[in-house]
N, C-alpha and C positions, 0 to 999 in steps of 0.2 A: 468229816471235817466241815462242820456247819458254822461254828461260832468264830473261828479264827482267833481263838483265845490262847494267850500265852501267860503262864505264871512263872515268874523269876524267883528263885530262892537264892538269896545272897546279893546284897546291894552294895558290895564293895566296889573297888575300882573297875574290875572286869564286869560285874553285874550292871552297874550304873552306865558303863559305856555301851553295853549291849542294849540296854533300854533306850539310850539315846540313839543308837544306830537304827533300832527298829522304828523309832519315832521319825527320824529323818528319812529313812528308806520306805516308810509306809508298810512295814511288815506287821501283819495282824490287825485286828480291829479292837482287841481288848488286851490290856497288859496289866496284870496284878503283880505287885512287888512285895515279897516276904523277906523280912530281915529281923534279926534279934533287936536291932535298934529301930523300933517301930517309928520313932519320930523322923529318922533319916529316910525311911521308906516312904513315909507320907510327904516329907519335904521334896523328895525327888519326884514323886508323882505329881505334885503341884507344879514344880519347876518344869518338868517335861510337858505338862499340859499347856503351859504358856506358849509352846512352840507349835501347837496344833493348827493355829490359824494360818501358819505358813506351810503346813505339810498336808497330811491326810487325817480325816476324822478317826479318832481312837479314844476309847475309854481307858484311862490310866488311873490306877488307884493303889493305895496300901491294901495288901491282901492278907489273908490267914490261910492255914492249910485247908480249911473247909472249902475255900474258893477253888481248890484244885479239882473238885469232883467232876466238873464239866469242861475242863481245859483240854485243848488239843495237844499242847506241848507244855511240859514242865522243864524248865532250864535250870540246871544247878551250877552255880558258880561259887557256892559257899565253901568255906574251909580255910585253913591256915595257909597264907601265901608263901611262895618261895622267897627265901632271904638271900642276900648276896653271899656267894660261896657255897650255897646249899644246892644239891641236886634235887630234881623233881622226885626221884624215888625215895629220898630221905623223908618225904612228907607223908609216906604211907600210913604209918601207925597213928600219926596225929589226926589224920583226916578220916580214917575208917570209922572211928567211933562217932564222929559228927555225921557221917553219911548214913549210918544205920538209923539214927534218930530221924533224919530228914526223910529218907525214903519210906520208912515205916509210917510216918505221919502223912505223906502224900498219898500212898496207897490206901491208907485208912480212910481217906476222904471219899473213896470210890473212884478215884482217878483211873481212867482207862485209855489214856492217850499214849504219847511218846515221850520218853525221857531224852533230853539232850544234856550231856555232861561236859563241863569245861574245866572243872577243878583238877589240879595236879596231885599226883601223877595220873594223868587223865585215863590212860589205858587200864590202870588198876582200879581207879575210882568208877570207871564205867562197868568193869567186871563186878565190882561190889554192888553197884546199883542194880544190875541184872540179878545178882544173887539175892539181895535183900527184897527186891520187888516181886520176884517170882514171875515176871513178865516173859513173854516170848522174846528171844534175843534180838529179833529184828526191830523191836520197839524200844530198844535201848541203844543209843548212839553216843559216842564220844567225839570230841572235836579232832582227836587224833593228830595226824600230820597235815591237816588242811592248810594251816598257816605256814608250816615249814615248806610245803609244796609251792605256795604262792611266793614265799620269800625266795625260793630257788628261781622261779620264773622272773622275779624282779632282778635278781643278780645277773641272770643270763641276759636279760633285756639291756642292762647297763653295759655289759661287755660287747654285745652284738649290735647295739643301737636299733633294736627292733621292739615294737610295742609288745609289752608282756602278754597282752590278750592273744597275740599270735604265737605264743610259745606254750608248748605243752610239756610238762615235766612233773614227775612225782618224787616226793620223799616218802619212803615207806618204813614200816617197823615202829618201834617204840617212839613216842613223842619225847625224845630225850637223847642221851649220849650214844645210844646204839642204833639210832636211825641211819638210813642210807639213801643215796640218790639212785634212781633207776635210769642210768644213762642210756641203757639199751633201748629205751622207749622215748627218750627225750627228742623232741623235734621242733623245728621252726617252720611254720607254714607247711608242715608235712615232710619237710626235708630232715632226715635224721641228723642229729647234732654233730655226729662224727663227720658227716659229709660237709656240713656247714663249716666246720673248723678247717677242712682241707681247702675249700674254695673261697674263703673270706678272710684269710690271713688273721685268724683268731688264734692266739696262743692257747694250746690245749691245756697247759698247766694252769694258766689263769682261769680257765673254765673249771678245772678240777678244784682249784683253790676256792672257788665261789661256794662250794658246798661247806667248807669249814666256816665260812662267814655265816652261812645259814644255821649251822649246828650251834654256833656260839652266839647267835644274835640275841637270844633271850638273856644270856649272862651279861652281854655288853650293855643292853638296855637297863637291866636291873642294877648294874653297877653305877649307872649314870642317874637314874631317876627312881630306883627302888622297886619298880614293878613294870610289867608289860600289860597293856589292856586295850589299846585302840585297834590294833590289827586283829587280835583274836575276837574282839567284839563284833567287828564287821563280818568276819568269817562265820561266827555263830548266827548272826542275823540272816546271812545268805542260806545257811543250812535250814534255819527255821522257815524261811521263805519257800525253799524247795519242798518242805513237808506240807506247808499250808496250801501251796498252789499245785501240789501233785506234779512237780516239774519233771521227775525222772532225770534230775541233774546228777552228774558224777563228781564226787568229792573224795579226797583221800581222808577218810574218817576212821575212827576206832570202831571196828566191827568185829562181831563174833565169828570165829572161824570154825568150820566143821570139816576139816581136812584140806581146805584150800591152802596152797603153798606148803603142803606137808605139815600143817599145824592144826591143832584142835583144842577146844576148851580154853580159849583165851581171847581177849580183845586186843587188837593191834591195828596200826594204821595201814589201811589198804584202800585202793580205789573201790567205790561202791556206788550203786545207783540209789538215789534218795528220792522218795515220793511220800504220799500221804500215809503209807503203811510203815514208814521208817526206812530201813534198809531193804530195798526190793531184792537185791542180790549183790554179792561180792563179785567184782571182776577179777578173775584169776589170769592176769597177764603173764606171759612167759618171761621168766627171769634167766639171765645167764648164770653160769656156775658161781661166779663171784657174788652176784646179787643174791642167789639162793643161800649161799653160805652166810651172808650177812643177815638175811631174814631169819635163818635158823638161830644165829647167835643172839639176835634181838629178841626173838621169841623165848629163847632159853632164859635170858635176863628177866623178862617179865614173869615167866612161869615160876622161877625161883622165888621172886618177891611175893607173888600171889600165894604160893604154897606155904612160905614161911609166915606170911601175915595172917592168912586164914586159919592156920593151925593154932594160932594163939587165941582165936576167938571161941 
């Protein structure tokens, strides 16, 4: 990791927000933007460069696939976005064809870094990126449930009146309708959340209802403004930062499982240590019986979609 170079593929709402987040947060020293609309990519590069006098030095430019050859990270946000009333999994067939062309072009440049995938359905698209690239699975990461987990921390913070940075809680499974909260490991300042509800007059049902708000957050935002992009953009920037700075940070990302949680040969949202090698390792935290059942069901949902979609190819 010498160049701190990121190439972004897809300059739509999510992609451009990610580029802005990286610019403001000072993530990376070089950012190339690839998009079918080359004028927009160039315009965004020019616009973002105007902010550099207020932030940190960075080379931002319109890129081509040839520029991927010496990148540390290629971030993919390209694809057809989710529409109101549409589930993430309904996007599969539309986006697989797009991804095959993108990944083949990136790898063809000589790219030997790490893929970070945000396009939906992210678990399936991350699996596709791994398959199409031929890379070791630890070098292909999806954003998974990182945003969902932070949304849960935000909801718990509002209920308990505690800073969300002092709250630890995970959403695991598919980034979608079969995801689930890991209440057995949720804690506030180290105090298990079940204990907190007993001693702080917090309605347990209100706490449980917070998960439904998390699960439906994307639909609510999409119904109001057509898309979600700010939250996921910052989450992506923080994952990229963890890679470039070799942080060994823990995020609930879409990672490849090799028997962890009783699952294998799929990407799904689980806590993982992220550093300059990508996923250093998956954290296999103990789940209670209900949580394991929900993990099994979520994995089954993803596996059926993967098998159906890839059998068509």
